N, C-alpha and C positions, 0 to 999 in steps of 0.2 A: 099325307097319311094322317088320319085323325087319331087322337088319343082321348081317352076318358080318364078324368081325374076323380079321386075319391075325396080329396080335401082341398083346401084353399092354401095349402102350405107350399112355399116355393121350393122346398127340398124335394117334394114329389115331382115337380117340373124338372129339376136338375137330374133326378134319378131316371126319369123317362127319357130325357135328352141323351144321357150316357148310354142307356140300354138300347136306344134306337141307333146310335152311332155304332155301337158294337155289333148289333144285329146286321148292320150294313157292311161289316167286314173290318172295321177299325179295331185295333187293340186298345187296351185301357189307356195307355199313354197317349195315343193319338186322339182318343175321345176326350180325354181331359184337356189336352192341348187345344182342341177345337172350341172348348168353352171360352177361351180367352178372346176369340173373335166373334163367336156366335151368341154369347149370353151378355146381357147388359145388367150392371148392378154390382153390388159388393157381395163377395162370396168366398168361402173356403170350403173345399170338398175333400173329404178323406173317404176313399172308396176302395173296397176290397173285392177281389174275385178269388176263385180257387187257385189261381196262379200267382197271386201277389196283391199288392195294394199300391195306390198312388195318391198324391196330394197335389192340389192346385189351388192357388189364390188368385183373385181378380187382379188385373194389371195395376191397380192403385194400392192393393194390399191394405185395404181399410180395416178389414176384420182381423183381429189379433189371432195368432195361432202359434203354438209352441209344440215341440216334439221332443220326446226322450226315447232313446233306444239303448237297450242292453242286450246281452245274450239271452235273457229270459223274456223280454217283452219289448213292445213298441207302444208308446202311449202318446196321446194327443190331448191338448186342452186349449182353451181360449185364454188362459192366464198361466203364468209361470208357477204361481203358488199352488195351482191344482196338481202339479206334478212333484212338488218338493218332498212329499212324504212317501214316495214310491220306493 
C-alpha cells in the first residue's frame, strides 16, 4: 500500500505507520509495540486517540523523555526542567 507524504519529517512517517496499523485492526498499544520491531532509529512517540494515549521509546532509549501526571494533567517533555514549573 503506497502512502503520500507532505513533508520530509520522520514524525509524519511514524504517524502514517501507526495509522496504518490501527486501520488494519490493531489497537493503539499493539501499534506502538510494533514500532519496536518495525521501525529503525531513535524515537519517542506520545500518541493520543479518543480512547486514551500511549508512549513508546526505541529499544535503546536514546532520546530523553520525562512524564508528569496529576489529577489535573499529564505532561511530557524531553527534559525534566521543562516540567518543573507545572
